[in-house]
C-alpha positions as semicolon CSV with decimal commas, in nm:
position;residue;x (nm);y (nm);z (nm)
1;X;-14,530;-6,453;5,971
2;X;-14,497;-6,216;6,254
3;X;-14,151;-6,257;6,424
4;X;-14,122;-6,312;6,818
5;X;-14,001;-5,979;6,910
6;X;-13,841;-5,957;7,259
7;X;-13,876;-5,655;7,472
8;X;-13,588;-5,462;7,613
9;X;-13,451;-5,615;7,928
10;X;-13,661;-5,522;8,236
11;X;-13,462;-5,372;8,527
12;X;-13,305;-5,625;8,760
13;X;-13,491;-5,571;9,089
14;X;-13,313;-5,832;9,300
15;X;-12,945;-5,845;9,330
16;X;-12,793;-6,144;9,146
17;X;-12,672;-6,303;9,458
18;X;-13,025;-6,315;9,608
19;X;-13,140;-6,617;9,418
20;X;-13,454;-6,767;9,548
21;X;-13,551;-6,686;9,902
22;X;-13,730;-6,972;10,077
23;X;-13,880;-7,057;10,416
24;X;-14,038;-7,387;10,531
25;X;-14,078;-7,739;10,422
26;X;-14,332;-8,009;10,342
27;X;-14,302;-8,177;10,675
28;X;-14,437;-7,893;10,890
29;X;-14,637;-7,554;10,890
30;X;-14,500;-7,210;10,932
31;X;-14,580;-6,983;11,226
32;X;-14,787;-6,675;11,098
33;X;-14,522;-6,433;11,270
34;X;-14,255;-6,620;11,071
35;X;-14,436;-6,567;10,731
36;X;-14,477;-6,209;10,812
37;X;-14,118;-6,156;10,889
38;X;-14,015;-6,350;10,582
39;X;-14,242;-6,134;10,345
40;X;-14,103;-5,815;10,500
41;X;-13,757;-5,914;10,455
42;X;-13,787;-6,071;10,105
43;X;-13,982;-5,766;9,975
44;X;-13,732;-5,509;10,139
45;X;-13,452;-5,669;9,921
46;X;-13,621;-5,581;9,594
47;X;-13,604;-5,237;9,428
48;X;-13,972;-5,156;9,422
49;X;-13,919;-4,783;9,520
50;X;-14,115;-4,552;9,306
51;X;-14,238;-4,811;9,059
52;X;-14,590;-4,911;8,950
53;X;-14,674;-5,274;9,080
54;X;-14,923;-5,507;8,934
55;X;-15,000;-5,792;9,176
56;X;-15,151;-6,095;9,021
57;X;-15,354;-6,315;9,255
58;X;-15,565;-6,635;9,209
59;X;-15,947;-6,642;9,231
60;X;-16,139;-6,836;9,477
61;X;-16,084;-7,175;9,285
62;X;-15,726;-7,187;9,449
63;X;-15,706;-7,255;9,811
64;X;-15,494;-6,964;9,952
65;X;-15,465;-6,754;10,254
66;X;-15,476;-6,441;10,028
67;X;-15,563;-6,182;10,267
68;X;-15,276;-6,258;10,498
69;X;-15,037;-6,246;10,211
70;X;-15,174;-5,920;10,080
71;X;-15,144;-5,769;10,430
72;X;-14,788;-5,837;10,421
73;X;-14,735;-5,701;10,052
74;X;-14,936;-5,405;10,135
75;X;-14,739;-5,325;10,459
76;X;-14,409;-5,374;10,264
77;X;-14,485;-5,186;9,943
78;X;-14,766;-4,926;9,986
79;X;-14,540;-4,664;10,119
80;X;-14,260;-4,737;9,859
81;X;-14,440;-4,776;9,528
82;X;-14,606;-4,521;9,292
83;X;-14,907;-4,763;9,240
84;X;-15,011;-5,092;9,386
85;X;-15,303;-5,264;9,185
86;X;-15,420;-5,613;9,228
87;X;-15,567;-5,813;8,923
88;X;-15,727;-6,139;8,976
89;X;-15,590;-6,392;8,722
90;X;-15,927;-6,545;8,613
91;X;-15,809;-6,709;8,293
92;X;-16,158;-6,733;8,154
93;X;-16,330;-6,813;8,480
94;X;-16,648;-6,611;8,554
95;X;-16,572;-6,271;8,695
96;X;-16,623;-6,205;9,070
97;X;-16,880;-5,945;9,171
98;X;-16,818;-5,667;9,402
99;X;-16,904;-5,873;9,714
100;X;-16,694;-6,181;9,614
101;X;-16,401;-5,965;9,509
102;X;-16,382;-5,798;9,848
103;X;-16,431;-6,133;10,025
104;X;-16,142;-6,280;9,817
105;X;-15,891;-6,016;9,968
106;X;-16,032;-6,028;10,327
107;X;-16,303;-5,776;10,325
108;X;-16,635;-5,957;10,345
109;X;-16,805;-5,642;10,431
110;X;-16,656;-5,447;10,154
111;X;-16,419;-5,161;10,243
112;X;-16,107;-5,272;10,031
113;X;-15,977;-4,915;10,052
114;X;-16,013;-4,924;10,433
115;X;-15,796;-5,243;10,481
116;X;-15,558;-5,170;10,181
117;X;-15,533;-4,784;10,155
118;X;-15,417;-4,680;9,808
119;X;-15,456;-5,024;9,659
120;X;-15,709;-5,129;9,387
121;X;-15,848;-5,478;9,316
122;X;-16,002;-5,578;8,997
123;X;-16,098;-5,881;8,781
124;X;-15,885;-5,969;8,471
125;X;-16,153;-5,866;8,208
126;X;-16,087;-6,154;7,958
127;X;-16,433;-6,082;7,782
128;X;-16,310;-5,726;7,683
129;X;-16,059;-5,700;7,392
130;X;-15,966;-5,357;7,497
131;X;-15,812;-5,503;7,825
132;X;-15,529;-5,671;7,628
133;X;-15,204;-5,570;7,459
134;X;-15,002;-5,753;7,209
135;X;-14,661;-5,868;7,292
136;X;-14,562;-6,065;6,980
137;X;-14,593;-6,422;6,845
138;X;-14,447;-6,740;6,937
139;X;-14,350;-6,888;6,594
140;X;-14,471;-7,221;6,472
141;X;-14,105;-7,348;6,468
142;X;-14,062;-7,251;6,809
143;X;-14,374;-7,420;6,937
144;X;-14,272;-7,720;6,715
145;X;-13,947;-7,735;6,916
146;X;-14,096;-7,685;7,264
147;X;-14,381;-7,934;7,202
148;X;-14,160;-8,214;7,075
149;X;-14,338;-8,185;6,743
150;X;-14,688;-8,221;6,874
151;X;-14,797;-7,863;6,754
152;X;-14,652;-7,633;6,495
153;X;-14,881;-7,325;6,489
154;X;-14,804;-6,940;6,556
155;X;-14,950;-6,830;6,874
156;X;-15,018;-6,464;6,922
157;X;-14,926;-6,355;7,285
158;X;-15,159;-6,093;7,437
159;X;-15,172;-6,008;7,810
160;X;-15,366;-5,802;8,041
161;X;-15,262;-5,429;7,974
162;X;-15,197;-5,374;8,342
163;X;-14,904;-5,614;8,320
164;X;-14,742;-5,404;8,037
165;X;-14,840;-5,065;8,177
166;X;-14,693;-5,127;8,524
167;X;-14,314;-5,149;8,591
168;X;-14,333;-5,468;8,797
169;X;-14,554;-5,767;8,789
170;X;-14,560;-5,950;9,131
171;X;-14,733;-6,287;9,128
172;X;-14,869;-6,405;9,439
173;X;-15,019;-6,759;9,444
174;X;-15,007;-7,123;9,548
175;X;-14,820;-7,400;9,372
176;X;-15,015;-7,736;9,318
177;X;-15,014;-8,037;9,097
178;X;-15,193;-7,940;8,774
179;X;-15,342;-8,147;8,486
180;X;-15,220;-7,910;8,198
181;X;-14,877;-7,793;8,303
182;X;-14,735;-8,042;8,561
183;X;-14,740;-7,799;8,855
184;X;-14,929;-7,480;8,875
185;X;-14,800;-7,140;8,973
186;X;-14,525;-6,910;8,867
187;X;-14,559;-6,767;8,517
188;X;-14,895;-6,960;8,466
189;X;-15,055;-6,661;8,646
190;X;-14,959;-6,461;8,332
191;X;-15,032;-6,732;8,083
192;X;-15,331;-6,834;8,102
193;X;-15,407;-6,629;8,397
194;X;-15,418;-6,280;8,239
195;X;-15,355;-6,385;7,873
196;X;-15,553;-6,378;7,557
197;X;-15,761;-6,676;7,444
198;X;-15,511;-6,790;7,173
199;X;-15,249;-6,900;7,425
200;X;-15,499;-7,039;7,659
201;X;-15,623;-7,262;7,385
202;X;-15,285;-7,374;7,259
203;X;-15,130;-7,442;7,601
204;X;-15,450;-7,638;7,706
205;X;-15,456;-7,850;7,394
206;X;-15,080;-7,922;7,423
207;X;-15,148;-8,061;7,779
208;X;-15,450;-8,263;7,629
209;X;-15,221;-8,410;7,361
210;X;-14,961;-8,522;7,620
211;X;-15,240;-8,653;7,834
212;X;-15,305;-8,621;8,216
213;X;-15,123;-8,939;8,323
214;X;-14,810;-8,811;8,152
215;X;-14,810;-8,454;8,276
216;X;-14,996;-8,413;8,591
217;X;-14,780;-8,372;8,897
218;X;-14,461;-8,385;8,676
219;X;-14,175;-8,166;8,822
220;X;-13,940;-7,962;8,599
221;X;-14,004;-7,794;8,269
222;X;-14,285;-7,988;8,085
223;X;-14,368;-7,868;7,716
224;X;-14,657;-7,666;7,836
225;X;-14,447;-7,483;8,099
226;X;-14,176;-7,433;7,839
227;X;-14,434;-7,257;7,617
228;X;-14,571;-7,046;7,919
229;X;-14,218;-6,939;8,003
230;X;-14,139;-6,858;7,644
231;X;-14,449;-6,608;7,631
232;X;-14,354;-6,461;7,981
233;X;-14,019;-6,370;7,839
234;X;-14,197;-6,105;7,612
235;X;-14,349;-5,927;7,906
236;X;-14,189;-5,580;7,927
237;X;-14,229;-5,542;8,285
238;X;-14,012;-5,686;8,560
239;X;-14,144;-6,008;8,695
240;X;-14,113;-6,133;9,049
241;X;-14,314;-6,412;9,245
242;X;-14,423;-6,496;9,588
243;X;-14,500;-6,873;9,553
244;X;-14,622;-7,079;9,841
245;X;-14,753;-7,421;9,940
246;X;-15,069;-7,436;10,156
247;X;-15,145;-7,723;10,397
248;X;-15,433;-7,929;10,261
249;X;-15,759;-7,825;10,432
250;X;-15,618;-7,523;10,623
251;X;-15,467;-7,170;10,558
252;X;-15,150;-7,261;10,702
253;X;-14,832;-7,256;10,466
254;X;-14,582;-7,526;10,450
255;X;-14,347;-7,289;10,271
256;X;-14,307;-6,964;10,097
257;X;-14,068;-6,869;9,828
258;X;-13,960;-6,534;9,661
259;X;-13,754;-6,455;9,358
260;X;-13,818;-6,486;8,984
261;X;-14,130;-6,666;8,865
262;X;-13,921;-6,941;8,733
263;X;-13,698;-6,983;9,046
264;X;-13,972;-6,931;9,307
265;X;-14,217;-7,160;9,129
266;X;-13,942;-7,444;9,095
267;X;-13,858;-7,415;9,465
268;X;-14,244;-7,436;9,559
269;X;-14,302;-7,724;9,330
270;X;-14,038;-7,942;9,500
271;X;-14,247;-7,881;9,825
272;X;-14,582;-7,927;9,663
273;X;-14,458;-8,268;9,519
274;X;-14,426;-8,387;9,885
275;X;-14,712;-8,212;10,037
276;X;-14,989;-8,246;9,776
277;X;-14,938;-8,595;9,645
278;X;-15,065;-8,919;9,806
279;X;-14,958;-9,263;9,687
280;X;-15,162;-9,583;9,687
281;X;-15,008;-9,932;9,646
282;X;-15,284;-10,061;9,438
283;X;-15,564;-9,920;9,212
284;X;-15,909;-9,888;9,329
285;X;-16,233;-9,982;9,159
286;X;-16,423;-9,678;9,260
287;X;-16,357;-9,326;9,385
288;X;-16,617;-9,095;9,542
289;X;-16,468;-8,745;9,508
290;X;-16,631;-8,496;9,749
291;X;-16,578;-8,192;9,579
292;X;-16,472;-7,880;9,767
293;X;-16,730;-7,602;9,789
294;X;-16,487;-7,351;9,629
295;X;-16,566;-7,472;9,283
296;X;-16,866;-7,303;9,118
297;X;-16,901;-7,523;8,808
298;X;-16,768;-7,841;8,650
299;X;-16,524;-7,630;8,447
300;X;-16,329;-7,570;8,754
301;X;-16,468;-7,849;8,975
302;X;-16,337;-8,107;8,716
303;X;-16,007;-8,094;8,931
304;X;-16,196;-8,344;9,153
305;X;-16,180;-8,578;8,860
306;X;-15,827;-8,505;8,714
307;X;-15,650;-8,547;9,044
308;X;-15,777;-8,907;9,104
309;X;-15,777;-9,058;8,759
310;X;-15,427;-9,210;8,809
311;X;-15,541;-9,449;9,089
312;X;-15,865;-9,575;8,917
313;X;-15,832;-9,932;8,774
314;X;-15,913;-10,002;8,413
315;X;-16,282;-10,022;8,393
316;X;-16,335;-9,838;8,704
317;X;-16,546;-9,538;8,802
318;X;-16,496;-9,192;8,942
319;X;-16,801;-9,023;9,104
320;X;-16,783;-8,665;9,151
321;X;-17,019;-8,563;9,439
322;X;-17,127;-8,187;9,455
323;X;-17,486;-8,155;9,520
324;X;-17,441;-7,777;9,522
325;X;-17,291;-7,777;9,175
326;X;-17,562;-7,682;8,920
327;X;-17,364;-7,567;8,613
328;X;-17,124;-7,721;8,367
329;X;-16,976;-7,388;8,273
330;X;-17,106;-7,035;8,262
331;X;-16,850;-6,944;8,005
332;X;-16,817;-7,241;7,800
333;X;-17,135;-7,429;7,853
334;X;-17,280;-7,405;7,496
335;X;-16,966;-7,535;7,333
336;X;-16,933;-7,819;7,589
337;X;-17,305;-7,911;7,509
338;X;-17,200;-7,912;7,139
339;X;-16,890;-8,133;7,155
340;X;-16,957;-8,337;7,468
341;X;-16,705;-8,532;7,674
342;X;-16,457;-8,753;7,484
343;X;-16,102;-8,890;7,506
344;X;-15,840;-8,724;7,291
345;X;-15,833;-8,964;7,004
346;X;-16,222;-8,893;6,953
347;X;-16,109;-8,541;6,848
348;X;-15,771;-8,598;6,693
349;X;-15,918;-8,870;6,457
350;X;-16,201;-8,653;6,364
351;X;-16,014;-8,315;6,328
352;X;-16,209;-8,206;6,019
353;X;-16,514;-8,216;6,245
354;X;-16,372;-8,067;6,555
355;X;-16,061;-7,857;6,478
356;X;-16,262;-7,532;6,463
357;X;-16,379;-7,557;6,802
358;X;-16,204;-7,373;7,091
359;X;-15,894;-7,597;7,170
360;X;-15,933;-7,503;7,539
361;X;-16,282;-7,660;7,548
362;X;-16,158;-7,978;7,346
363;X;-15,888;-8,002;7,613
364;X;-16,124;-7,963;7,912
365;X;-16,344;-8,241;7,756
366;X;-16,049;-8,482;7,718
367;X;-15,912;-8,406;8,062
368;X;-16,264;-8,498;8,227
369;X;-16,313;-8,807;8,012
370;X;-15,972;-8,942;8,055
371;X;-15,767;-9,166;7,825
372;X;-15,939;-9,399;7,566
373;X;-15,934;-9,510;7,200
374;X;-16,141;-9,418;6,902
375;X;-16,179;-9,538;6,547
376;X;-16,462;-9,489;6,307
377;X;-16,565;-9,846;6,295
378;X;-16,539;-9,955;6,655
379;X;-16,610;-9,605;6,803
380;X;-16,496;-9,479;7,140
381;X;-16,379;-9,691;7,420
382;X;-16,283;-9,500;7,749
383;X;-16,051;-9,642;8,023
384;X;-16,277;-9,546;8,306
385;X;-16,632;-9,424;8,363
386;X;-16,710;-9,070;8,488
387;X;-17,041;-9,020;8,680
388;X;-17,167;-8,693;8,823
389;X;-17,373;-8,685;9,143
390;X;-17,429;-8,310;9,137
391;X;-17,709;-8,062;9,107
392;X;-17,669;-8,060;8,706
393;X;-17,982;-8,219;8,574
394;X;-17,978;-8,590;8,462
395;X;-18,062;-8,514;8,100
396;X;-17,808;-8,249;8,082
397;X;-17,538;-8,473;8,242
398;X;-17,610;-8,778;8,000
399;X;-17,641;-8,535;7,699
400;X;-17,269;-8,454;7,733
401;X;-17,168;-8,805;7,759
402;X;-17,131;-8,851;8,135
403;X;-17,305;-9,086;8,383
404;X;-17,562;-8,940;8,619
405;X;-17,614;-9,059;8,987
406;X;-17,879;-8,882;9,205
407;X;-17,679;-8,719;9,495
408;X;-17,944;-8,794;9,733
409;X;-17,890;-9,155;9,691
410;X;-17,518;-9,133;9,799
411;X;-17,449;-9,251;10,144
412;X;-17,083;-9,120;10,206
413;X;-17,040;-9,319;10,536
414;X;-17,149;-9,646;10,349
415;X;-16,925;-9,576;10,060
416;X;-16,620;-9,523;10,279
417;X;-16,684;-9,873;10,438
418;X;-16,646;-10,021;10,088
419;X;-16,289;-10,162;10,058
420;X;-16,286;-10,121;9,677
421;X;-16,382;-9,736;9,717
422;X;-16,155;-9,451;9,786
423;X;-16,346;-9,155;9,931
424;X;-16,166;-8,825;9,878
425;X;-16,257;-8,525;10,105
426;X;-16,230;-8,182;9,987
427;X;-16,124;-8,304;9,648
428;X;-15,951;-8,086;9,373
429;X;-15,605;-7,993;9,504
430;X;-15,423;-8,323;9,618
431;X;-15,301;-8,557;9,348
432;X;-15,358;-8,945;9,389
433;X;-15,095;-9,162;9,224
434;X;-14,995;-9,525;9,225
435;X;-14,670;-9,588;9,418
436;X;-14,526;-9,801;9,135
437;X;-14,585;-9,526;8,901
438;X;-14,381;-9,301;9,105
């Protein structure tokens, strides 16, 4: 078995006394001028001079005023660094074409080089083996300890070679409640953001084994976060992070934090736990989740299901309303069609049948379907029903084990008047929980 080999210590870019630099709180939003001043001051304190900097940013599935932030990063660093290269942390999301890539960074008419002279912007090419470098292995014994005994397999750690080839990795992105890791952001932009498939599969399956109710919106170091941080420690470049919390439905920031990925993420997660979690006093029978248009397929848009599962009563239903969504997954559609959507136990109790499938696909399946039980005699029994009112054809929807509702039949205003129905606008980022579940 290959050992986990740690790289030489990266240069310390922030003085030890700096800690995490923070501005803002959940109860207000920040003036853009204050954000600009914070970015300039924070980035001035770090030793970027003469270094090659790789900036990791989210794709369009994360709500973030990215152009404003990149403007600040570019102003602060372009004249100081040897290279400034942006990589979109896709995970395995579909790549952005030239027009969408330019729009993501605030150049809807193209012209990235005009707005950001000397800076490049590229997709993480997860489909190209040559885009990765090997960093080592998280040994089975280590994973067994981190996962509380749930998994004990060795995990190869591969990362986009831009991370290894640059002197500094600067993570720039929001922090939100997350179904796999607890709260997104920080080192998650490395793993799975620009990582090889092996760690993506293992981290997502670990989250599925723990289940959404147990991990989503959980502060602190969850087992999945511990695995991600362990992998990040193998990265040879220095790591820094600008983590922020974005106000729901706007491009305004509640807060922004700068420091190590671990410290900046932890500070932002505390704010996100207040800004992006809504509490109900009692469960609801039905949720109509009005999916945000930022999601292109069910693979990403399923966040509109994940974030409301905790408040649905046993036997209740989530209806995902997205007439403009026409695809389950451009990347994983064939695998999802093969395995369908099922609860965790459906897979774990038939592991000889499903264990060779991509674990990330199995994880997505269980996250969508929610908790349930399975035994070979009695079959599968799920806690809630999942129905799609989307542009995905009825036969395809039912073929993967989900309910279908013609989106043209949905009267959102009428549903909102039903006292047993919760209508969630712009669904996918705010987590709904029951107050007694805390």
